[in-house]
SESEVO-765988 format. One record per residue (C-alpha): residue number from 1; z, y, x; residue in three letters. Coordinates in nm, 2 decimals, padded with zeros to 4 digits, m for minus. Layout:
REM SESEVO-765988
[site NUM,[Z,Y,X],'ALA'];
...
***
This chain:
REM SESEVO-765988
[site 1,[m00.05,00.01,00.00],'MET'];
[site 2,[00.08,00.21,00.24],'LEU'];
[site 3,[m00.24,00.15,00.46],'THR'];
[site 4,[m00.45,00.18,00.18],'ALA'];
[site 5,[m00.20,00.54,00.12],'HIS'];
[site 6,[m00.33,00.66,00.43],'GLY'];
[site 7,[m00.03,00.68,00.62],'CYS'];
[site 8,[00.00,00.66,00.99],'ARG'];
[site 9,[00.11,00.32,01.19],'ALA'];
[site 10,[00.44,00.44,01.23],'GLU'];
[site 11,[00.52,00.48,00.88],'VAL'];
[site 12,[00.36,00.13,00.81],'VAL'];
[site 13,[00.55,00.00,01.09],'ALA'];
[site 14,[00.90,00.15,00.98],'ALA'];
[site 15,[00.82,00.00,00.61],'ALA'];
[site 16,[00.82,m00.35,00.80],'LEU'];
[site 17,[01.13,m00.31,00.95],'LEU'];
[site 18,[01.30,m00.06,00.66],'HIS'];
[site 19,[01.55,m00.36,00.59],'ASP'];
[site 20,[01.61,m00.47,00.98],'THR'];
[site 21,[01.92,m00.27,00.99],'LEU'];
[site 22,[02.08,m00.37,00.71],'GLU'];
[site 23,[02.01,m00.73,00.67],'ASP'];
[site 24,[02.02,m00.80,01.05],'THR'];
[site 25,[02.24,m00.79,01.37],'SER'];
[site 26,[01.93,m00.61,01.54],'LEU'];
[site 27,[02.10,m00.31,01.72],'PRO'];
[site 28,[01.86,00.06,01.62],'ALA'];
[site 29,[01.84,00.11,02.01],'GLY'];
[site 30,[01.58,m00.22,01.99],'GLN'];
[site 31,[01.38,m00.03,01.70],'ILE'];
[site 32,[01.35,00.25,01.93],'GLU'];
[site 33,[01.28,00.06,02.24],'ALA'];
[site 34,[01.01,m00.13,02.07],'ASP'];
[site 35,[00.87,00.09,01.84],'CYS'];
[site 36,[01.00,00.45,01.91],'GLY'];
[site 37,[01.19,00.70,01.78],'PRO'];
[site 38,[00.98,00.83,01.47],'GLU'];
[site 39,[00.97,00.47,01.33],'VAL'];
[site 40,[01.35,00.43,01.43],'LEU'];
[site 41,[01.43,00.80,01.17],'ARG'];
[site 42,[01.21,00.61,00.92],'LEU'];
[site 43,[01.41,00.30,00.89],'VAL'];
[site 44,[01.72,00.48,00.94],'GLN'];
[site 45,[01.63,00.70,00.66],'TRP'];
[site 46,[01.58,00.40,00.41],'CYS'];
[site 47,[01.85,00.20,00.51],'THR'];
[site 48,[02.18,00.15,00.28],'GLU'];
[site 49,[02.54,00.12,00.39],'ASP'];
[site 50,[02.64,m00.24,00.32],'LYS'];
[site 51,[03.02,m00.15,00.34],'THR'];
[site 52,[02.95,00.03,m00.01],'LYS'];
[site 53,[02.93,m00.11,m00.36],'SER'];
[site 54,[02.59,m00.22,m00.52],'TRP'];
[site 55,[02.65,00.11,m00.78],'GLU'];
[site 56,[02.71,00.32,m00.41],'GLU'];
[site 57,[02.47,00.23,m00.26],'ARG'];
[site 58,[02.18,00.27,m00.52],'LYS'];
[site 59,[02.27,00.60,m00.64],'GLN'];
[site 60,[02.29,00.70,m00.29],'ALA'];
[site 61,[01.92,00.58,m00.28],'THR'];
[site 62,[01.82,00.78,m00.58],'ILE'];
[site 63,[02.01,01.10,m00.44],'ARG'];
[site 64,[01.79,01.10,m00.12],'LYS'];
[site 65,[01.46,01.03,m00.32],'MET'];
[site 66,[01.58,01.36,m00.58],'GLU'];
[site 67,[01.63,01.58,m00.27],'GLN'];
[site 68,[01.43,01.77,00.02],'PRO'];
[site 69,[01.37,01.46,00.29],'GLY'];
[site 70,[01.09,01.33,00.47],'PRO'];
[site 71,[00.80,01.24,00.25],'LEU'];
[site 72,[00.68,00.98,00.49],'GLU'];
[site 73,[01.04,00.77,00.45],'ALA'];
[site 74,[01.00,00.83,00.07],'LYS'];
[site 75,[00.63,00.66,00.06],'TRP'];
[site 76,[00.83,00.36,00.21],'ILE'];
[site 77,[01.07,00.32,00.00],'THR'];
[site 78,[00.83,00.39,m00.31],'CYS'];
[site 79,[00.62,00.10,m00.19],'ALA'];
[site 80,[00.91,m00.07,m00.12],'ASP'];
[site 81,[01.01,m00.05,m00.49],'LYS'];
[site 82,[00.67,m00.09,m00.61],'CYS'];
[site 83,[00.63,m00.42,m00.43],'ALA'];
[site 84,[00.96,m00.54,m00.59],'ASN'];
[site 85,[00.87,m00.43,m00.93],'LEU'];
[site 86,[00.54,m00.60,m00.88],'ARG'];
[site 87,[00.74,m00.95,m00.78],'SER'];
[site 88,[00.96,m00.91,m01.08],'MET'];
[site 89,[00.69,m00.83,m01.34],'ALA'];
[site 90,[00.51,m01.18,m01.21],'ALA'];
[site 91,[00.82,m01.39,m01.20],'ASP'];
[site 92,[00.93,m01.23,m01.54],'HIS'];
[site 93,[00.61,m01.34,m01.70],'GLN'];
[site 94,[00.67,m01.72,m01.54],'GLN'];
[site 95,[01.02,m01.76,m01.65],'ILE'];
[site 96,[01.10,m01.47,m01.93],'GLY'];
[site 97,[01.50,m01.32,m01.89],'ASP'];
[site 98,[01.58,m01.59,m01.67],'ARG'];
[site 99,[01.46,m01.37,m01.38],'LEU'];
[site 100,[01.78,m01.16,m01.41],'TRP'];
[site 101,[02.03,m01.42,m01.32],'GLN'];
[site 102,[01.87,m01.39,m00.97],'ARG'];
[site 103,[02.06,m01.05,m00.93],'PHE'];
[site 104,[02.39,m00.96,m00.84],'SER'];
[site 105,[02.35,m00.68,m01.13],'ARG'];
[site 106,[02.17,m00.83,m01.44],'GLY'];
[site 107,[01.90,m00.66,m01.60],'ARG'];
[site 108,[02.09,m00.34,m01.74],'GLU'];
[site 109,[02.20,m00.23,m01.44],'GLN'];
[site 110,[01.82,m00.31,m01.26],'GLN'];
[site 111,[01.70,m00.11,m01.56],'ALA'];
[site 112,[01.94,00.20,m01.47],'TRP'];
[site 113,[01.84,00.20,m01.11],'TYR'];
[site 114,[01.49,00.14,m01.15],'TYR'];
[site 115,[01.46,00.38,m01.43],'ARG'];
[site 116,[01.65,00.69,m01.22],'GLN'];
[site 117,[01.46,00.57,m00.91],'LEU'];
[site 118,[01.13,00.62,m01.09],'THR'];
[site 119,[01.23,00.98,m01.24],'ARG'];
[site 120,[01.27,01.07,m00.84],'ALA'];
[site 121,[00.92,00.89,m00.72],'ILE'];
[site 122,[00.76,01.08,m01.02],'ALA'];
[site 123,[00.83,01.39,m00.84],'GLN'];
[site 124,[00.64,01.25,m00.52],'LEU'];
[site 125,[00.28,01.39,m00.56],'PRO'];
[site 126,[00.04,01.22,m00.76],'ASP'];
[site 127,[m00.12,00.90,m00.59],'CYS'];
[site 128,[m00.21,00.52,m00.70],'PRO'];
[site 129,[00.13,00.38,m00.54],'MET'];
[site 130,[00.35,00.65,m00.75],'VAL'];
[site 131,[00.15,00.58,m01.10],'ARG'];
[site 132,[00.17,00.17,m01.02],'GLU'];
[site 133,[00.58,00.17,m01.00],'THR'];
[site 134,[00.58,00.38,m01.29],'LEU'];
[site 135,[00.38,00.12,m01.44],'ALA'];
[site 136,[00.60,m00.14,m01.36],'TRP'];
[site 137,[00.90,00.00,m01.44],'THR'];
[site 138,[00.78,00.12,m01.79],'GLN'];
[site 139,[00.67,m00.26,m01.84],'GLU'];
[site 140,[00.99,m00.42,m01.74],'LEU'];
[site 141,[01.26,m00.18,m01.88],'PHE'];
[site 142,[01.06,00.03,m02.10],'GLY'];
[site 143,[01.04,00.40,m02.10],'ALA'];
[site 144,[01.14,00.60,m01.81],'VAL'];
***
């Protein structure tokens, strides 16, 4: 999605690594050494603080997307959420509401998060990735 959107290689690299700091023990310095400071900066912007509750982490992501910040990092978040929604919609078609059992928070909490986040994403410059994110959110959770 980001390549199709015309993003630079550093943005695509950061997107591929966006969950690395929160989900692995790889130190930030290794990302910087291997990929450069720009990739690290974008990955850090996208990283959630796993010491916080799910609700606190998701609210922090929503706030980041609503406030001024690096547009390229916001594109990464948009692409990530679009891909997640795409997968959820495909799985929902296959297994229905059993899908929500896979998440630590159920459908209602997921709906809250994706609706709020999609409102922030809708403020990004219009592009196919933004429109697709809005469409998947509406398909899965109703009006945004």
